[in-house]
C-alpha positions as CSV (number, residue, x, y, z in Angstrom):
1,M,55.7,40.9,74.0
2,N,57.2,42.6,77.0
3,A,54.4,45.1,77.1
4,V,51.8,42.3,77.0
5,K,53.6,40.4,79.7
6,Q,53.7,43.4,81.9
7,I,49.9,44.0,81.5
8,Y,49.2,40.4,82.2
9,L,51.2,40.4,85.4
10,L,49.6,43.6,86.5
11,L,46.1,42.2,86.0
12,I,47.0,39.1,87.9
13,C,48.4,41.2,90.8
14,Q,45.4,43.5,90.9
15,G,43.0,40.5,90.8
16,F,44.7,38.0,93.1
17,Y,47.3,39.8,95.3
18,L,47.5,42.7,97.6
19,G,48.7,45.9,96.1
20,S,51.9,45.8,98.1
21,V,52.8,42.5,96.6
22,C,52.5,43.5,93.0
23,Q,54.5,46.8,93.2
24,E,57.2,47.5,90.6
25,W,60.2,49.7,91.1
26,T,61.9,51.9,88.5
27,F,65.6,52.9,89.2
28,P,68.8,53.3,87.1
29,S,70.0,50.4,85.2
30,R,73.6,51.7,84.9
31,A,76.1,52.3,87.7
32,I,75.9,55.5,89.8
33,S,79.1,57.3,90.8
34,A,79.4,58.9,94.2
35,L,82.0,61.4,95.5
36,I,83.8,60.3,98.7
37,G,82.6,62.5,101.5
38,S,79.7,63.9,99.6
39,C,76.2,62.5,99.1
40,V,74.6,60.4,96.5
41,E,71.0,59.8,95.5
42,I,69.8,56.7,93.6
43,P,66.5,57.8,91.9
44,C,63.5,55.4,92.4
45,T,59.8,55.4,91.8
46,Y,57.3,52.7,92.5
47,H,54.0,51.5,90.9
48,P,51.0,51.5,90.7
49,A,51.0,55.2,90.4
50,R,47.6,55.6,91.9
51,T,48.9,54.9,95.4
52,S,50.4,57.8,97.3
53,G,53.2,55.7,98.7
54,T,54.1,52.3,100.0
55,S,53.3,51.1,103.4
56,S,57.1,50.9,103.9
57,T,60.2,51.3,101.7
58,V,63.3,49.1,102.2
59,W,66.6,49.3,100.4
60,Y,68.8,46.2,100.4
61,L,72.5,45.6,100.1
62,Y,72.7,42.6,97.7
63,H,74.5,39.5,99.0
64,R,74.4,36.1,97.3
65,L,73.3,34.3,100.5
66,K,71.3,36.9,102.3
67,S,70.7,40.6,101.6
68,S,70.9,43.2,104.4
69,E,68.8,46.2,105.0
70,I,70.5,49.6,104.7
71,L,67.2,51.6,104.9
72,N,63.9,50.8,106.4
73,S,61.4,53.7,106.4
74,R,59.4,52.1,109.3
75,D,62.0,50.3,111.5
76,S,65.5,51.6,111.5
77,S,66.6,49.0,114.1
78,S,66.9,46.4,111.3
79,V,69.3,48.6,109.4
80,M,73.0,47.7,109.2
81,A,75.1,49.7,111.7
82,E,77.5,50.9,108.9
83,Y,74.6,52.7,107.2
84,R,72.4,53.7,110.2
85,G,71.9,57.5,110.3
86,R,73.4,58.0,106.8
87,T,70.5,56.8,104.7
88,S,67.2,58.4,104.0
89,L,64.3,58.7,101.5
90,V,64.1,61.7,99.3
91,P,60.5,63.1,99.4
92,G,58.4,63.1,96.2
93,E,55.4,61.6,94.6
94,N,55.8,57.7,94.5
95,S,59.4,58.3,95.5
96,C,61.6,55.6,96.8
97,T,64.8,57.5,96.0
98,L,67.6,56.5,98.3
99,R,70.0,59.1,99.7
100,I,73.4,58.2,101.2
101,D,75.3,61.0,103.1
102,N,78.9,61.1,103.9
103,V,79.8,58.5,101.2
104,R,82.6,56.2,102.3
105,R,84.9,54.2,100.1
106,D,83.5,51.0,101.5
107,D,80.0,51.9,100.2
108,G,81.3,51.4,96.7
109,S,81.7,48.4,94.5
110,K,78.4,47.0,95.7
111,N,75.0,46.4,94.4
112,Y,71.7,47.8,95.9
113,Y,68.0,47.3,95.1
114,P,64.7,48.6,96.5
115,G,61.7,46.7,98.0
116,D,59.5,46.4,101.0
117,R,59.0,43.8,103.7
118,N,57.1,41.4,101.4
119,T,58.9,41.6,98.2
120,D,61.7,43.5,96.3
121,A,63.0,44.4,92.9
122,Y,65.6,41.6,92.9
123,R,62.9,39.0,93.4
124,T,60.4,40.4,90.9
125,Q,62.7,42.1,88.4
126,S,66.1,40.5,89.0
127,R,67.7,43.9,89.0
128,T,70.2,45.8,91.1
129,V,72.1,49.1,90.8
130,Y,75.9,49.2,91.1
131,L,77.5,52.0,93.2
132,H,80.9,53.4,92.2
133,V,82.7,55.5,94.8
134,T,85.5,57.9,93.6
135,D,87.4,61.0,94.7
136,E,87.4,62.4,91.2
137,V,85.0,65.1,90.1
138,N,83.8,66.2,86.7
139,I,84.2,70.0,86.5
140,R,84.6,71.8,83.2
141,L,85.4,75.4,82.2
142,Y,84.4,76.8,78.8
143,M,85.9,80.0,77.6
144,S,87.2,81.6,74.5
145,N,90.9,81.2,73.8
146,V,91.2,84.9,73.0
147,T,89.2,87.9,74.2
148,T,89.4,91.6,73.4
149,E,89.5,94.3,76.0
150,G,86.2,96.0,76.6
151,E,84.2,93.3,74.7
152,A,81.9,91.2,76.8
153,T,82.5,87.5,76.8
154,I,80.7,84.5,78.4
155,I,82.6,82.0,80.5
156,R,80.8,78.9,81.5
157,C,81.5,76.4,84.3
158,T,79.8,73.0,84.8
159,A,80.0,70.4,87.6
160,D,78.4,67.0,87.3
161,H,77.1,65.3,90.4
162,T,74.8,62.5,91.7
163,C,73.1,64.3,94.6
164,G,70.2,66.1,93.1
165,S,68.6,67.5,96.2
166,S,71.9,68.9,97.5
167,P,73.8,70.2,94.5
168,P,77.2,71.8,94.7
169,S,77.5,75.6,94.6
170,L,79.6,77.4,92.0
171,R,81.2,80.8,92.3
172,W,83.7,83.0,90.4
173,N,86.8,85.0,91.2
174,K,86.1,87.6,88.5
175,P,83.4,90.3,88.5
176,G,80.5,90.2,86.2
177,Q,76.9,89.1,85.8
178,V,76.2,85.4,86.9
179,K,73.4,83.0,85.9
180,N,73.1,79.6,87.5
181,K,70.9,76.6,86.6
182,S,70.6,72.9,87.3
183,V,69.9,70.3,84.6
184,E,69.3,66.5,84.9
185,I,71.5,65.1,82.2
186,S,70.5,61.5,82.7
187,E,68.9,59.1,85.2
188,G,70.8,59.8,88.5
189,Y,73.1,62.4,87.0
190,W,72.7,66.2,87.3
191,R,74.8,69.1,86.0
192,E,75.2,72.5,87.8
193,Q,76.0,75.2,85.4
194,S,77.1,78.8,86.0
195,E,77.6,81.5,83.3
196,L,79.7,84.6,83.9
197,T,79.4,87.6,81.6
198,Y,82.8,89.1,81.9
199,I,84.2,92.4,80.4
200,P,88.0,91.9,80.0
201,S,90.5,94.5,81.1
202,Y,94.2,94.5,80.0
203,V,95.4,94.5,83.6
204,E,94.0,91.0,83.9
205,D,95.7,89.6,80.8
206,G,97.6,86.4,81.8
207,S,95.7,86.0,85.0
208,H,93.5,83.1,85.9
209,V,89.7,83.0,86.0
210,K,88.6,80.4,88.5
211,C,85.4,78.5,89.0
212,T,85.2,77.2,92.6
213,V,82.8,74.3,93.2
214,T,81.7,73.6,96.8
215,Y,80.2,70.2,97.6
216,P,77.8,69.3,100.4
217,N,80.7,67.9,102.4
218,G,82.3,71.4,102.4
219,E,85.1,70.5,100.0
220,D,86.2,73.2,97.6
221,I,87.5,72.3,94.2
222,E,88.8,75.0,91.7
223,E,88.9,74.8,88.0
224,P,91.2,77.6,86.6
225,G,91.6,79.0,83.1
226,M,94.1,81.5,81.9
227,L,92.8,84.7,80.3
228,N,94.3,85.8,77.0
229,I,93.1,89.4,76.5
230,E,94.1,91.3,73.5
231,Y,94.4,95.1,73.9
232,A,95.9,98.2,72.2
233,P,99.4,99.4,73.4
234,K,99.3,100.8,76.9
235,N,101.8,102.8,79.1
236,V,103.9,104.0,76.1
237,T,107.1,105.6,77.3
238,V,110.5,106.8,75.9
239,A,113.7,106.1,77.9
240,A,117.4,106.2,77.4
241,I,119.1,102.8,77.5
242,G,122.6,101.4,78.1
243,I,123.8,104.4,80.2
244,D,123.1,105.8,83.6
245,E,123.9,109.4,82.9
246,V,123.6,111.2,79.5
247,M,126.5,113.7,79.1
248,E,126.1,116.7,76.9
249,G,127.6,116.2,73.4
250,S,127.5,112.4,73.6
251,D,125.4,110.0,71.5
252,V,122.6,108.1,73.3
253,K,120.1,105.4,72.4
254,I,116.5,105.8,73.3
255,Q,113.8,103.1,73.3
256,C,110.1,103.1,73.0
257,N,108.5,100.8,75.6
258,S,104.8,99.7,76.0
259,F,102.5,96.9,77.1
260,A,100.5,95.3,74.3
261,N,98.8,92.1,73.3
262,P,99.5,91.1,70.6
263,A,103.0,92.6,70.4
264,V,103.6,96.0,68.7
265,D,104.4,95.7,65.0
266,D,104.8,99.4,64.0
267,Y,106.8,102.3,65.5
268,E,106.7,106.0,64.8
269,W,109.2,108.6,66.2
270,Y,108.8,112.3,66.7
271,K,111.1,115.2,67.7
272,G,108.9,117.9,68.9
273,K,106.1,117.8,66.4
274,A,108.2,116.7,63.5
275,K,108.0,113.1,62.4
276,L,111.3,111.2,62.1
277,P,112.0,108.6,59.4
278,D,113.0,106.0,62.0
279,T,110.6,103.0,62.4
280,G,112.3,100.7,64.9
281,R,111.9,100.3,68.6
282,E,115.3,102.0,69.2
283,I,116.9,105.1,67.7
284,T,120.3,106.9,68.3
285,V,120.3,110.6,69.1
286,R,123.6,112.2,68.1
287,K,125.4,114.9,70.1
288,V,122.7,115.5,72.7
289,T,122.2,119.0,74.2
290,R,120.3,120.2,77.2
291,D,118.1,122.5,75.2
292,M,117.0,120.1,72.4
293,E,113.4,119.3,71.7
294,P,111.6,116.4,73.5
295,Y,111.2,113.0,71.7
296,S,108.0,110.9,71.6
297,C,106.9,107.7,69.9
298,A,103.7,106.0,68.7
299,V,103.1,102.3,68.5
300,R,100.4,100.1,66.9
301,N,99.1,96.5,66.9
302,R,96.1,94.9,65.3
303,V,93.9,96.1,68.2
304,G,94.8,99.8,68.2
305,R,97.3,102.5,68.7
306,G,99.1,104.2,71.6
307,E,101.3,107.3,72.1
308,S,103.9,108.4,74.6
309,A,104.1,111.8,76.1
310,P,106.9,114.2,74.8
311,T,109.9,113.2,76.8
312,E,113.0,115.3,77.4
313,I,116.3,113.4,77.6
314,P,118.0,114.1,81.0
315,V,121.3,115.6,79.7
316,Q,124.1,116.3,82.3
317,Y,126.9,118.9,82.0
318,K,130.1,117.6,80.3
319,V,132.7,116.4,82.7
320,L,136.1,118.3,82.4
321,S,139.5,116.7,83.1
322,S,141.8,118.1,85.8
323,T,144.1,119.7,83.1
324,N,141.2,121.4,81.5
325,I,140.2,122.8,84.9
326,I,143.6,123.9,86.2
327,I,144.9,125.7,83.1
328,P,141.9,128.0,82.7
329,A,141.9,128.7,86.4
330,T,145.6,129.7,86.3
331,I,145.1,132.0,83.3
332,G,142.1,133.5,85.0
333,T,144.1,134.2,88.2
334,I,147.0,135.8,86.3
335,F,144.6,138.0,84.3
336,S,142.9,139.2,87.5
337,L,146.2,140.1,89.0
338,L,147.2,142.1,85.9
339,L,143.9,144.0,86.1
340,L,144.6,144.9,89.7
341,A,148.2,146.0,88.9
342,L,147.4,148.2,85.9
343,P,146.1,151.2,87.9
344,T,149.3,151.2,90.0
345,Y,151.5,150.9,86.9
346,F,149.8,153.8,85.1
347,C,150.1,156.0,88.2
348,W,153.8,155.3,88.5
349,R,154.3,155.9,84.8
350,K,152.6,159.2,84.9
351,K,154.8,160.5,87.8
352,F,157.9,159.3,86.1
353,Q,157.0,161.0,82.9
354,K,156.6,164.3,84.8
355,L,160.1,163.9,86.4
356,T,161.9,163.2,83.2
357,S,159.9,165.4,80.8
358,N,162.8,167.8,80.1
359,E,165.3,165.1,79.4
360,T,163.0,163.0,77.3
361,K,162.3,166.0,75.1
362,A,166.0,166.1,74.2
363,S,166.3,162.5,73.7
364,P,163.1,160.5,73.4
365,D,165.0,157.2,73.5
366,A,167.1,157.9,76.6
367,T,166.9,155.6,79.6
368,Y,166.9,156.5,83.3
369,T,170.7,155.7,83.6
370,D,171.5,157.8,80.6
371,L,169.5,160.8,82.1
372,I,171.5,160.6,85.4
373,K,174.8,160.4,83.5
374,R,173.9,163.4,81.4
375,D,173.1,165.5,84.5
376,I,176.6,164.8,86.1
377,E,178.3,165.7,82.8
378,N,176.5,168.9,82.6
379,D,177.6,169.9,86.0
380,Y,181.1,169.2,85.2
381,E,181.1,171.2,82.0
382,Q,179.6,174.2,83.8
383,F,182.5,174.1,86.4
384,K,185.0,174.0,83.6
385,T,183.6,177.0,82.0
386,E,183.7,179.1,85.1
387,T,187.5,178.4,85.8
388,C,189.4,177.2,82.9
389,A,188.2,175.6,79.8
390,D,191.1,173.1,79.8
391,G,191.7,172.6,83.5
392,T,191.0,169.6,85.7
393,Y,190.1,169.6,89.3
394,T,193.7,169.1,90.4
395,D,195.1,171.9,88.2
396,L,192.6,174.3,89.6
397,V,193.6,173.6,93.2
398,K,197.3,173.9,92.3
399,R,196.9,177.2,90.6
400,D,195.0,178.5,93.5
401,M,197.8,177.5,95.9
402,E,200.4,179.2,93.8
403,S,198.6,182.5,93.7
404,A,198.3,182.5,97.4
405,Y,201.9,181.8,97.9
406,E,203.0,184.7,95.7
407,E,200.8,187.0,97.6
408,L,202.3,186.0,100.9
409,K,205.8,186.5,99.6
410,L,205.1,190.0,98.7
411,K,203.6,190.8,102.1
412,S,206.4,189.3,104.2
413,G,209.4,190.1,102.1
414,K,211.1,187.0,102.7
415,E,210.8,183.4,101.7
416,G,209.2,181.1,104.2
417,S,207.7,177.8,104.4
418,V,203.9,177.8,104.5
419,I,201.9,174.7,105.2
420,V,198.5,174.7,103.7
421,Q,196.1,172.0,104.6
422,V,193.4,171.6,102.1
423,Q,190.4,169.5,102.7
424,H,187.7,168.8,100.2
425,A,184.8,166.4,99.9
426,Q,185.6,163.6,97.6
427,S,182.0,163.1,96.8
428,S,181.5,166.5,95.2
429,V,183.3,169.0,92.9
430,P,184.3,172.3,94.7
431,R,182.8,175.3,93.1
432,E,184.9,178.0,95.0
433,K,188.6,178.2,96.0
434,K,189.3,178.6,99.7
435,L,192.4,180.7,101.1
436,L,194.0,180.5,104.5
437,P,194.8,183.7,106.5
438,A,198.5,184.6,106.3
439,E,199.0,184.7,110.0
440,H,198.2,181.0,110.4
441,I,200.5,179.8,107.6
442,A,203.9,178.7,108.7
443,T,205.0,176.6,105.8
444,L,203.6,176.1,102.4
445,T,204.3,172.8,100.9
446,M,203.4,172.4,97.3
447,G,202.5,169.1,95.9
448,T,201.8,168.0,92.5
């Protein structure tokens, strides 16, 4: 019925009215959204299609009492001041598409419709289009929840808009091959789409991939997404833990460290080239030495395997206490002095043995004091033998004096007194008797 009615009206218009009177406009029936500060286009075409364009195109702001012009392709003086310079027609075949730049919030929540100076869509079709103004955008990022290092993945970004002739631009913060395209998803709505072919690297795990959308008004809006990149263990190292310095002879814990996603689930330990039975992240090395073989570890997750380089544990010399240092030093000093004194001792001993060789032959066990005493006794015995075997020193002197006295008596023929002064050294034993000449003797006094 509607099709028959439309044909009937068209025939009437073609037969009885001018072409401009019988035009029909096609434009969206649902609301159009516009971003504040950006642009918006309301698609429109007019009929009959055989004409190349209307004599003039006018867009009206609906009002119940009287509508106002917001666009007039022939005379802009009749256009409302609030829209003047911001509205225009989008070129195209039979196009009556309206474009509004620098959309304001006041432009929204209103109804618009197309027409010309003689008629309009509201009169002939009873239709308008509702404009909704917002500061919200519709940007979406599509990516895999998990990616694997080295395996290419596609990340997609879309931005919906309502300004087909001036679409927003999309760009990425990650390297890769990019493909862009624009698609009209419905009447008055377009979608800009950008695809990034990205090859993940473990260094970017946990970082954000960002799709930045730039609108005609210069506003940039970012849509981020976190990268979850799985990779085999990296930077595998062995290190001592829980202690700043490892002392020789002590026990030390060593740990196998790495970067991996997902986490490591298997550990292997090696001492030199020999595999150890340990399978944990940490092991304890007993009584470390400075010359022991290096340790290494290997780790594994579901993506792959990683190995550390052979690592030597930095072992320090054992710290000694003050007592342990002083006693060996004292002993060493004494030992050095003894070594220096030994040559002197042996030289003295050799000389002493030469001096006492005769005495030591008689009595190997004699001491130095015994040898001196024996020497004095020998001298005394020799003196006794020469004089009288039984005489003492005093007896010898007395006897000597008596002999001299008798000799003097015989020479003088008379008794007299003779004084004899005898001096001898108390420190030595006399070996000869000494007589005074007779002429010097006056008196001889005999003493016991």
